[in-house]
C-alpha positions, 0 to 999 in steps of 0.5 A: 485418458478419462477423468472423474470430475466433481463439481459444486456450485455456491450461490452467493446472492446479492447479484454475484455470479455463482462460484463453481468448485471442481476437482478431479480434472487438473493436477491430479497428482497433488494431494488435493487440487481444486479449480475455482471459477466465478465469471471469467476468474479462475483459480487453481489451488493445490496442496501437497503434504509429506507423509512423515514429519522431520525429526525434531520439528515441533511446528507446522512447516507450512508454505503458501504461495499465491501467484498471478499468471500474466496470461490470465489477463492477456498480458506479457510480463515486463522486465528483461526476462518477460516471465513471471519471477519472484512474487510481487508485494501484492502476491505476498500479501495475498499469500499471507492472507491465505496462510494466516487463515489456514495455519491455526486450523491444522492440528497442533501436533501435525508437523509434516512439510506442507505446501499450498499453491494458488494460481490465477489462471484466468481473470475477470477485470471486475472480480478481484481474485484475492477474496477467492484465494482462501476459499480455493486453498481450503477447498483443495485441502478439503478434498485431500486426506490432510488433517485439517480442522476446517474448512475455512473461507475468506470474503471481502466485505465493504460498505458502499452508500451505507450498505454492506456488500460481499465481494464487490466489483473493482469499480464499486469498491472505489466508493467504499467507506470500509473494506475488510477481508474476513476469514473464518470457519462455519463457527468462528472468525479466524482472521480480519484485515482491512481499512476504513474511513474513520468508522466506529467500533460498532460498524466494524463488528457489524461488517465482520458479522455480515461477512461471516454469514457469507463465509458459512455458505462457502464452507457448506459448499466445500463440505459438499464437495468433500462428500462427493469426493469421499475425502471425509476420512483423513490420514493418521499421523504421529508427529510427536512422541509423548511421555506423561511422566517426563511432562509431570517432572518438568512441571514439578521442577520448573513451574513455580520458578518460571511463575516467579520470574514472570511475576518479577516485572523484569525486562525482556532480556533479563526475563529471557536469560532467567528462563533459559537458566531455569531450563538449563538447570533442570536439563542438567539433572537428566544426564548427558546421555539422553536420546533425541526424543527425550531432548525434543520433549524436554524443550517442548514441555518446558515451553509449555511450562512458560506458556501456562505460567505466563497465562495463569499469571494474567488470568489469576492475578491480572499481572503481566510479564513487565508488571503492568495490568491489562489496560496499561500502555507502556511509557511513550516518548517521541521526537520530530525533526531528528534527521536534519537532512530528511524532508521529515522525520520522527522517533517514536518509542513505546516501551522496548519498541522503537521506530525511526521513520523518515519522509521523502517528498518526490516528483511524479517521476518518483511514483512506484510502477505496479506491473502485476497481472491483475493490477498495473499502474502507478502508486504515489504513496509508498511505505517501507518497513525494515526489521533488522536483526539488532532490533531484537538483539539477534545476529541475522543477515540482511536478505531484503524484506521478507513476508513479515516486513511486507505485511507490516508495512502494508498495514501501516500504509493502508492506515496512513493513506486514509488521512493523506491529502488528495488531488491538487492538495498533494502533488508529491510522491511520498515515501515513508520508511520505518526502521525498527531499532528496538522491538518488543511488541507491535513494531507495525503500530509504532510505525503508524505512530512514527509515520504520522509524526514524520508526515506532520514534521514534513508539512504534509497536510494530513487530515488527522493524526493516526495512532495504532495499538496491538491488543492481545487475548488470553483465555481458559476454555475450561473456566471461561475466564479471559483477559484482554491485553492492551499494548502486548509484548512480543512474548504475549503475542507468542503465548497469547490467543489473539493479535489484534492491531487497530489503527485510528484517528480521534474520530474512528478506525482506519485500519485493522489486522486480527489473527486468532489462534483459538477456536471461537471468539465471542462477539462480546469479547470482540466488542470489548477488545475494540472498546479497550483498543479505542481507549489505548489509541486515544491515550497514544494520540495524547502522548503524540500531541505533546510532540507535535499536534498539527502539520507544519505550515510549510515544508522544510527549506531544503524540501523540493517544491512542486507547483501544478497547473492545468492546461487544455488537452490540445496543448499536451503534445506541444509541451512535450514536443517531437520525441520529447524535444521541447520538454527536455529542452525546458528541463535542461535550461531551467533545472526543473523537472516537468511531468505532464499527464492527461486526467479527465481530458485535461493536461496536468503539468507538474513543476518540481525543483529545489528552488523557486526560480527554476519553477518560475522559469519552467512555468513561464515557458509552458504557459507561453506554449499553451497561451492562446493568441488574443486579437488586440494583444501586444506581443514581443516576437522573434523574427523567424524568417524574412520573405519579399512580402514581409516577415514571419514573427513568432509571438508565442512558442510555436505560433508564427504570424505574418507581419506584412511589409505594409504593416511594418511602418507608416512610410512605404517600404519598397523592399525588405532588404535591411529592415530586419534580420532573423532573430531580431525581436520586434513588438507587434500587435495581433490584428486578426486570426482568419478561419485557417488560424493564420495570424495577421500582425502589425508593427505600425499600429503601435507607432505614432501616426504621422500628421496628415501634411507629413503623410501627403508629402511622403506620398508625393513623388518626384517626376524623375522617380515616377515609373512609366506605368503604375506599379502594383502596391503591396 
């Protein structure tokens, strides 16, 4: 069986390996499939889309899954089943990056079930696959007949040693001051997500523009591959019925009423109820016997009325749904130490959005284990975001965190991570949990603010407070008018053209997430949005400072304590003991949790307990093990065994020395009988350590030396006691 393979090569420059896109060899029954190869990294991307749309569907049922095959890195999965299971959080996050870049580029009226799958099938340890997954997915669509207003691509842009670089290697990325994944078409940017170390707004714009130039190269490669395959012509589709007369009737009957409700400045629930009433009143005029197409169009056109009315209100009058102007941030109140039993807690409320956030301090054993194909190791800062149904007044079963929860939590985690203390300044494993109790716009940014307050309440010495704001955009392509909205509502997110979340400290930006729903964002609009976001961020920081300004000087009284010491690498085994016997015994007897790991050829030992006495006892035991005996020092030792020529005394855990019979006392001892018994404690002085490490101990060196005359008498022996021949001396 033969195949007809087509390939293109994209030269990225900057010392990067070329990217090869090929199609026609693998997965040929999919509507589109592409293998991307760079170095030893290979991704297989496929796309399948139904020929017809389901009746009554007015959205794109798009699913995107990114999965890493463990064989790609020569590993066998952990767990009982030893196979790839549900997507990890890391895979979910990459799936979201692809989804958010692709979704806006499908035609608005295309509603067929569509599935994009990207698999890591081979991995290069230095080439990160997440920056290539969007390119692979878009290329698979490009070689198919699926309608798509692309191609798009994604790249990682980082600044290392003051220089911007595209798709840096894993080792280089460790020293980056900013790191963004940027997605876009040849003309426009559609998505940005990343983190930074307190950079300026100008630096962020510069990085995005730099990334866009690399994206253009990758888009050109996809267009060339599409030309080679002959897939420029896309399938025809009619997924929505149309009735211009009905649309005009819906607008005529409802637009003015909807506009007035939008202008009333009512609450979310009042507004929702009034909008529903207006729609139901008009639907009732259409009679009970209407066909499915008409029912579908009534709902669609009425949604369009709300869309236009809300947007026109902002563009024409500068008034928003809750009565604010475009720059005003909703009222804020916050409180710390709300949960008395938590190690740290805070409530942050902005308008109708509220987060109750807690902080828990744990030991090294509480670290999160990451068992992925590409990344595996441990994580000591964990942030979880929960979004229950009641937060929006809905009935919704709890089924565990979905992709939205994972994504929102990750943005907050990346932002707060930038200000956490590192190394010995932060011995704890830290878990932050944000429970959203109310939601009407940007609960992820509320999580950032509440997380900052809770960390300071817990006494974690963060470098600076972090706040976050969600910005929106409404544009009119016909007139060129636009409005940038600070602190958007949920409806403004749904009906607007942009959701741009920015987090930062007083000094600069630490995190961002931007999604665009329109074609084109002028650079001056992006700059203005960032400047307006800075104004809002600083305002929120000021409100947070009214509650707490700096971290508490100490942890809560009921918070566990951690003490960390460094020992020589050679003693790690002695502290652990055979099969963990020594360290387990110390933990059992002291009540402290002890962890030990090798870092930079040294042993890092952590002691974790809820009281100081337990930590002190455990530290004393470990220090005794790792202390090196010093000649001339005095030790309180335990008699371990008795021999004819003396006793072996343990002066430090695992360290025995010989106390010879001649060094026990100034007077001569003929035998060891009755001198000591095993377990006796004896004070000795370390006289010497020979080349083999054997220690010579003395007890008599610590006893007063007898006067010379007494010594002479002691050495005189009666004739009856004298042996017939000279006896050897000990």
